[in-house]
N, C-alpha and C positions, 0 to 999 in steps of 0.2 A: 624324589624328595620334595620337588616343587609341588607335585600333585597332592602329597600328604599334607603339606602346610596349607594348601588351599582349602582342604576339607576340615581344618581345625576351626573351632568356634572363635569369633573375634572377642568374645567376652568369656571369662572363666565361668564354667558351670559344671555341675556334677553329672547331669544327664539332660538330654533334650526333653522338652515337654511332650507328653504323649499326644499323638495326633499331629504333631508338628514335624517338619523335616527341613533341614538346612538346604537351601537351593544352591547347588554348586554348578556354576556355568563355566565351562572351559573357555580360556581366552580366545581360542580360535573360533568359537561358536557364539561369542557375545555380539549379537546383532538384533536389532529390533525387527520383529516379524509382524507382518501386516495380515490381518484376517481377510478371508475372501469376501466377507459381507461388507467390509468397510468401503465407503465410496471414495473414489479418487479425488484428491484435492483439486479444486477448480483453479488451476495455476496456468499462467501463460506459457510456462516452460514445458508443458506437455506437448507442445507443437514440435519440439526438437526431435528429429528422427535419429535412430541409432542404427549404425551399420556394423557389419562384422559380427563378432560374438557379442550378443546383447546380454548385459548383466541383468540380474534380477531387479536391481534398483533403478533401472533405466525407465523413464516415463514412456508410456504407450501413446503414440500419436493418435489423434482423433480425426474423424472424417465428418463431412457435412459442409454446408454452405457457410459463407463468411458471416451472414447475419444470424444464423442459428448458433454459431460459436461465440457470438458476442456475449460478454458478461451481462447478466441481468441488470446490474447497477448502471452500466453504461447505457443500455437501452432506456432505462427509466430517466436518467439525467438528460439524455438527448431529447426525449419526448417532452419533459418539463421545459427545457430550453426553447424548443420550437414553439410551444404554447405561449411562453413568456414573450418571445420576440414577436409572435403573431399578434397577441393582444396589445403589446406596446406599440407596434407599428400602426395598428388600426386606430388606437386611441390618439396617438400624436399626429396621425394624418388628418383625423377629423378636426383637431384643434390647431392645425398648422398655421392658421391666420392669427392665432393668439400666441405664437412663438416668434420672437423677433431675432434678427441676426442675418448672417450671410446664407442665402438659400439657393439651392440648385434645382433638384427634382423633388417633388412632394414625397413620394414613396421612399426614395433614397435618404432624404433628410429625416424622415420619420424613423427608419431603421437605424440610421447613424445616431440620432438623438437618443434612441432607446439603448444602444450599446454604450454610448458615452455616459448615460445615467446609470446603467447597470454596473459598469466597472468603476464608477465614482471618479472618472477622469475629469469631467466637467470643464471643458475648455473655456466656455463662455461665448463661443461663436454663435451658438443657438441657446436662447434662454427663454423660460416661460414669461409671459407678459400679462397674465390675468390671474385672479385669485383661484379660479377653478383649475387652470393649467398648473399652477404652482403646487396645489394640493395633489394633483395627479402625479406630478414629478416626485413629490415626497413619498407617495405610495410605491412608485416603481423603484425608487432608489433603495428602499428597505427590502422589498422583495428581491431585488437584484442582488443585493449583498448576501441575502440568505441563499440564493441560487448559486452564487460564486462559491460559498462555503460547501454546498452540496457537490458541486463539480470537483472541488479540491479533494473532498473526502472519498469520492467514488471514481468517477470516470478518468480524471487526470492521472491518478496513480496507476490505473489499469492500462492506459495508453502508453505511459512511460515504460512500464514493464514490457509491453509489446515491442517498443522501439529498442529497449535494452537487449532483448533476445535477438532481434534482427541484426543489431549492430555487432554483437559478439559473434554471431554466426558468420557475418561477413569478414570479421577480423581473423577468424580461425578456420577458414574454408580449407586450408591445407591439412588440417588435422583429420585423422581417420575416425576417431571416436568423438561423436557429438555429445555423448554423455558427460565427458570431461568438461565441456563448455557449460553444461547445465550445472555441474557441481561448482564451477568457478563463479557462475552468476549467483548461486545461492550463498556462497561463502562471503562474497564482497557485495552483497545486495545494495546496501545503503550507499556505498562509495560509487558503485556503477550507476545508480540512479542519479546521483549528483553530477556525474560526468555527462550522462546522456542529456539531462535537462539543461546543463550549462551549454552544451553544443547547440541544442535547439534554441535556447535563448540568444546565443551569439548569432545564429542564423536569422532570427527575427530582427535583431538590431541592425545587421548589415542590410537585409532586404528593405526594412523600413527607411533607413537612411538613404539607400539608393533610390527608392521610389520617390521620396520627398525631393531629392535633388533633380531627378529626371522629369517628374510630372508636375510637382508643385513649384518647381523653379526656385528652390531655396539653396543657399550656399551650403557647403558641407557642415560648417559649424552649427548653423541654425537648424539644419536637418537632424544632426545628431542630438542637438539640444531638445528638439521637439520629440524625438524618439525616447530619450531618457525621461523627459517629463511626462510622457504618455504611459510607458510601461510601469512607472512607479506610481501612477495615478496622481501625480502632482498637478498637472494640467493648469499651468499659469494662464494660458489662453492667448498669449502674444504670438504663438506659432501653432497652427493647426491645419487640418485638411480643409481646403476651401473649394476645390473643384468637385464635380460630380463623380469622376473616376477616382479621385483621391478618396472620397468618402466611401465609395464602393469597396475600395481596398481596405480602408480603415475599419469597415464593418467586421471583417474577418480578422484582420491583423491586431486590432486593439483587444478583442476578446481573448484571442489565443495567447498573445504576448503577455498581457497582464496576469493571466492565470499561470502561465509558465514561470514568471518571476516569483509569484507567491509560492508555487510548488517547489521552486529551487530553494527558497529559504526554509521551507518545511523539511526538505531532504537534508539540508545542512544540520538542522536541529536533530533530525533522526540519526545522522552520522555521528554526531557528538555523543548522543545517548548510547549508540551501539558501541562506541569506543570505550565509554565508561563501563558498560556492561561486560565487555571482553576483558578489561583490566580486572574487574571484580572476579570474574570466572577464573582467570589466571592465578589470582592471589589465593582463591579458595582451593584450587586444585594443587597448589604448591605448598600450602601450609601443612604442618604435621597433624596427624589424627591423634587425639588424646582419648583417655578413658571416658571423659565427660561427653565427647562427641559420640562415642559408641553407645552410651546410655541414652542420649537423646535420639539417636538413630533407631534404637530398638523399639519399634512401634508396638509390637505385641507383648513386650515385657517378658520374653521367654529366655533372656540371657544370651541370645544368639542374634547376630545381625546378618541377615541374608543379603544377597546381591540386590534384590528389589528394594529392601529397606535402606541400604546404603545409597543407592541411586536417588531415592526419594529425598533422603536427608540432604544430599549434596545439591539437588535441584532447589530445595527450600532455601539453602544458604545462598545460592546464586540469585535468588529472587525470581526464579522462573515459575515457581508454584508457591501457593500459600496453604495454610492449614484449612482454609475454607474450600480450597480446591480438592484437597485430599479426603476430607471427612465424608462428603457425599459418595465418593467412590468406594471408600471402605464400608460405608453403610450398605451400599448396593451389594458389595461382595458378601457381607454377612447375611443379607437376605437371601442371596442365591445359594449360599453354603448351608443347605438344609441339614445335612448330617453332622455339621460342626466339625469337620475334619481338617479344616484349614486349607483345603484345596477344592477346586471346582471340577466336577466331572459331568458327563452327559446325564447321569441319573439325577444329579443336583439340579440341573437346568430343567429337566423334565418335571421333577417334583415341584420346583418353584413355580413353573408356569401353570401346572395343574391346580395348585393351591391359590 
């Protein structure tokens, strides 16, 4: 009885349109099938190995060197960052006598000043003291802010996803199926990234505070105060790194910690957006389907709503796709459907390619 009801049209109609057929997909076989020619998504989760009975949906591990497996966006951002720091160090080293303040080593101070300018921390312990140096600093602060945005949009997200995978693999080493870990990461992606970035940020706060207490000889409150004013790019300047070893540490610590904090706030915004999206999806799936919904879902106006049409309609309501996304795909389908049968076959593809 259940199979007969599944084959009945969702809209009342006297007969099906010639050349059309209602797609009936049994519940046990409703799964998305991937074509052999489709490329695998470049996801960090493909590194998770699967043991035992490997399901069809389990990602296939890749081989190769670490540098070859790096995401192209990460390599591009790393190259741009190296070029920026190299040019900045050279420029500010050449004009080091036109910069006043507490100085240690010429090269270290040049790199340190470049990082402080790039991250907009601006302690004030080193400041330009001539018109040409001030103009140079203005140029580097704008390009530095643009570079920070590039890092946030590319490499930072990639690195956090790598750490996320490693962290969850460590937490679930006792489990036999690593594919379950991959599914868990994908399900709670935004929340997991918030947790990972928060732990990394906490590590930077603790390490920065400990370093300032031990090497810069600040008390705990002043050290913590300097750390907070640095990673938030507030940079009052009353507390800063004044020794050569302190500035060597700050070169790496300031860059990574400020980017980590900015990424943390971005992930919080992403988590809130994801929660609102999930609430919308839950409401759409729980509301009752009406005749008006079926009329809207009937894309080909044949009086029958197939499984594909119903899925597309629900995805449109969820905001996951729009009419602009669907129209080009339908147009391509019509161009490939040479015999106008409403289905694609090998002969259709052959005729479409030959014409």
